[in-house]
C-alpha positions as CSV (number, residue, x, y, z in Angstrom):
1,M,-1.7,14.8,-7.1
2,G,1.2,14.3,-4.8
3,V,0.5,17.3,-2.6
4,F,-3.1,16.2,-2.0
5,G,-1.9,12.7,-1.2
6,I,0.4,14.1,1.4
7,L,-2.4,16.4,2.7
8,A,-4.7,13.4,3.0
9,V,-2.2,11.3,4.9
10,L,-1.4,14.1,7.3
11,L,-5.1,14.7,7.9
12,W,-5.6,11.0,8.5
13,R,-2.8,10.9,11.1
14,A,-4.2,14.0,12.8
15,L,-7.7,12.7,12.9
16,A,-6.8,9.2,14.0
17,G,-4.6,10.5,16.8
18,T,-6.6,13.5,18.2
19,T,-10.3,12.8,17.7
20,A,-12.8,10.1,18.4
21,W,-14.2,10.3,14.9
22,R,-14.9,6.9,13.4
23,R,-13.2,6.1,10.1
24,P,-10.6,8.9,10.1
25,G,-9.4,7.8,6.6
26,A,-12.8,8.5,5.1
27,W,-12.9,11.9,6.8
28,A,-9.4,12.7,5.7
29,F,-10.3,11.8,2.1
30,A,-13.4,14.0,2.3
31,L,-11.5,16.9,3.7
32,A,-8.8,16.7,1.1
33,V,-11.4,16.6,-1.7
34,L,-13.2,19.5,-0.2
35,Y,-9.9,21.5,-0.1
36,A,-9.3,20.5,-3.7
37,I,-12.7,21.9,-4.7
38,T,-12.0,25.2,-2.9
39,D,-8.6,25.4,-4.4
40,E,-10.0,25.0,-7.9
41,F,-12.7,27.6,-7.1
42,H,-9.9,30.0,-6.1
43,Q,-8.0,29.2,-9.3
44,G,-11.1,30.1,-11.3
45,L,-11.0,33.6,-9.8
46,V,-7.4,34.2,-10.9
47,A,-6.7,35.8,-14.2
48,G,-5.3,33.3,-16.8
49,R,-6.4,30.3,-14.8
50,H,-9.6,28.3,-15.1
51,L,-11.7,26.0,-13.0
52,S,-11.4,22.3,-14.0
53,A,-13.3,19.3,-12.7
54,V,-10.6,17.1,-14.1
55,D,-8.1,18.7,-11.7
56,I,-10.3,18.0,-8.8
57,A,-10.5,14.3,-9.9
58,I,-6.7,14.2,-10.2
59,D,-6.3,15.6,-6.7
60,A,-8.9,13.2,-5.3
61,T,-7.1,10.3,-7.0
62,G,-3.8,11.4,-5.4
63,A,-5.5,11.5,-2.0
64,L,-7.1,8.1,-2.5
65,I,-3.8,6.4,-3.6
66,A,-1.8,7.9,-0.7
67,L,-4.4,6.8,1.9
68,A,-4.6,3.3,0.4
69,A,-0.8,3.1,0.5
70,A,-0.6,4.4,4.0
71,G,-3.3,1.9,5.1
72,L,-1.5,-0.9,3.5
73,I,1.8,0.0,5.1
74,R,0.0,0.3,8.5
75,S,-1.7,-3.0,8.2
76,R,1.6,-4.8,7.3
77,R,3.3,-3.3,10.3
78,S,0.7,-4.7,12.7
């Protein structure tokens, strides 16, 4: 959960600073969730591991919480 939160915040900072994409937070969330899906798919191919939709939801929740916290901190600094 924490790792995907960090990933989402780093993606948000990268997209906000280097691209003209609108709503970089939404894009960062979508990319983090997409990575969570591919990570779970990869785990499904490893012996002794299994694919879990619950793990994807946990990773997505971590990304969402981190982005919300970063947005709150950013808005209070302004």
